[in-house]
C-alpha positions in Angstrom: 28.1 69.4 -86.2 31.9 68.9 -85.6 32.9 68.2 -82.0 35.9 70.4 -82.5 33.6 73.5 -82.9 32.2 72.7 -79.4 35.7 72.5 -77.9 36.6 75.8 -79.5 33.4 77.5 -78.2 34.0 76.1 -74.6 37.6 77.3 -74.6 36.8 80.7 -75.9 33.6 81.4 -74.0 34.0 79.6 -70.7 37.6 78.7 -69.7 40.7 77.0 -71.2 39.8 73.8 -69.2 36.0 73.9 -69.7 35.8 71.3 -72.4 37.9 68.8 -70.3 35.4 69.2 -67.5 32.4 68.7 -69.8 34.1 65.8 -71.6 34.9 64.1 -68.3 31.3 64.2 -67.3 30.0 62.9 -70.7 32.7 60.4 -71.2 30.6 57.3 -70.3 27.8 58.6 -72.7 30.2 59.1 -75.7 32.0 55.8 -74.9 28.8 53.9 -75.1 27.3 55.7 -78.1 30.4 56.1 -80.3 33.2 54.2 -78.6 35.2 57.4 -78.0 37.7 57.3 -75.3 38.3 60.2 -72.9 41.6 60.9 -74.7 39.8 61.1 -78.0 37.3 63.5 -76.4 40.0 65.8 -75.0 41.6 66.1 -78.5 38.9 65.4 -81.0 39.7 64.6 -84.6 38.2 66.7 -87.3 35.9 63.9 -88.4 34.2 63.5 -85.0 30.6 64.7 -85.4 27.8 64.9 -82.9 24.0 65.0 -83.4 21.2 67.0 -81.7 20.9 64.6 -78.8 24.6 64.9 -78.1 24.4 68.7 -78.3 21.5 68.7 -75.8 23.5 66.6 -73.4 26.5 68.9 -73.7 24.4 71.9 -73.1 22.9 70.3 -70.0 26.4 69.7 -68.6 27.5 73.3 -69.5 24.4 74.7 -67.8 25.1 72.6 -64.6 28.8 73.6 -64.5 28.8 77.2 -65.7 25.1 78.4 -65.6 24.9 79.1 -69.3 24.3 77.3 -72.6 25.8 77.5 -76.0 24.1 79.3 -78.8 25.1 77.4 -81.9 
């Protein structure tokens, strides 16, 4: 799954700054796993892809911050 589609969903369904909040919390995880910086997470390139584990972690953060999860 493309990371950009997650960013688009967060912006459209939660708030314009939702992805930045999620990315800030997950930055250490993505830095360790993929070497992605916080700046790269804030403006992901089209070739940045995530797996099921990443999606699960993103949903956990969305649930803790916003009380809902993504239906992808």
